C-alpha positions as a printed Julia matrix, in Angstrom:
141×3 Matrix{Float64}:
 135.81  158.14  88.27
 134.04  161.52  88.49
 135.1   163.45  91.71
 132.02  165.58  91.53
 133.83  168.39  89.68
 134.33  167.2   86.92
 131.56  167.2   84.03
 129.71  163.9   83.38
 130.37  165.0   79.61
 133.68  163.56  79.73
 132.72  159.86  80.31
 130.34  157.36  78.6
 127.94  155.65  80.8
 126.88  152.18  80.71
 124.46  150.03  82.59
 122.46  146.85  82.47
 119.68  145.63  84.9
 118.77  141.92  85.69
 115.25  142.73  84.6
 116.06  143.26  81.07
 117.65  140.05  80.87
 115.68  137.59  83.09
 112.28  137.36  81.44
 109.85  134.17  81.12
 111.32  131.43  79.0
 109.54  129.8   76.01
 111.08  126.3   77.2
 110.02  123.0   75.47
 107.08  122.26  78.02
 105.29  125.78  76.77
 105.18  124.44  73.07
 102.3   122.32  71.57
 101.91  121.72  68.08
 100.37  124.38  66.44
 101.22  127.18  68.74
 102.42  130.18  66.96
 103.98  133.44  68.58
 104.94  136.74  66.71
 106.92  139.33  68.15
 109.72  141.6   67.37
 113.27  140.66  68.05
 114.72  143.18  71.0
 118.02  141.27  72.04
 120.23  137.86  72.02
 122.62  136.68  74.25
 124.84  133.4   74.63
 123.86  131.16  77.59
 125.23  128.48  79.07
 123.66  125.89  80.62
 124.11  122.17  81.93
 122.78  119.33  80.04
 120.3   117.42  82.15
 121.27  113.99  80.95
 125.07  114.24  79.99
 125.79  116.54  82.78
 128.01  118.82  80.42
 128.18  122.2   79.96
 126.46  123.55  76.63
 126.19  126.87  74.89
 123.78  128.39  72.58
 121.75  131.61  71.76
 118.59  132.81  73.37
 116.26  135.51  71.73
 114.33  138.02  73.69
 111.36  139.18  71.75
 108.49  141.41  72.5
 105.28  139.87  71.53
 102.42  141.07  69.5
  99.86  139.04  71.7
 101.08  138.14  75.29
 101.36  134.7   76.4
 100.69  132.63  79.72
 103.88  131.05  81.33
 103.45  129.44  84.79
 100.27  131.24  85.48
 101.54  134.73  84.48
 101.01  136.96  81.19
 104.08  137.64  79.68
 104.66  140.02  76.64
 108.38  139.76  76.69
 109.69  136.41  76.7
 113.1   134.63  75.64
 113.34  131.78  73.04
 116.28  129.57  74.38
 118.24  127.39  72.42
 115.91  124.32  72.0
 117.17  121.88  69.64
 114.69  121.98  67.06
 114.65  126.18  67.1
 118.56  125.89  66.74
 118.09  123.54  64.02
 115.16  126.18  62.01
 117.71  128.96  62.71
 120.55  126.8   60.51
 117.91  126.0   58.12
 117.09  129.95  57.36
 120.86  130.49  57.45
 121.21  128.07  54.67
 118.55  129.02  52.52
 119.58  132.84  53.06
 123.42  132.97  53.37
 124.32  135.97  54.94
 121.24  136.37  57.3
 122.23  137.01  60.97
 119.38  138.22  63.47
 119.3   141.87  63.67
 116.93  143.89  66.39
 113.72  144.85  65.05
 113.32  141.7   62.92
 109.76  140.11  63.34
 109.87  136.52  64.21
 107.12  134.26  63.64
 107.61  131.15  65.13
 105.41  128.05  65.08
 105.52  124.69  66.73
 105.02  122.08  63.82
 105.23  119.05  65.69
 106.81  117.11  68.68
 109.68  114.89  68.1
 109.03  111.86  70.4
 112.06  111.16  72.31
 114.32  108.0   71.05
 116.44  107.64  74.38
 115.77  107.07  77.8
 115.85  110.25  80.13
 115.65  112.27  77.07
 112.44  114.8   76.79
 110.39  115.01  73.6
 111.41  118.3   71.3
 109.3   120.75  69.48
 110.21  121.04  66.06
 109.77  124.85  64.73
 109.26  126.57  61.58
 110.78  130.08  61.59
 109.74  133.09  59.41
 111.16  136.24  59.55
 110.27  139.84  58.42
 113.05  142.63  58.21
 111.79  146.16  57.09
 114.06  147.05  53.64
 116.22  149.48  54.23
């Protein structure tokens, strides 16, 4: 720890903010067939959550996106949102990776996410699940 006499140049500094992580989430309730968002990938993080039906801990990746056009979530406009690990979205990411071996999300990628249908729940206590089409644009280097 610098004691005031030492130069700050001797240290690397790191920081973080809750506001940079906790942004409105595009939960399953947000999506309707035909809903499309487009934006730039800002960051991604692993999230852990409790499955409401099985009560088991699960984890997945959540993606923070700067939208080209803001959306309304719970009566508030948001231009930075998080795409949680919804089942249909996880499947769309896997499909991209199968079709394009070596693809890995990269900050700055432009993501176009379209809800192309809602799959009805087949088991009691499960909720309907949005299906997605994901298109990704990356500037050539």
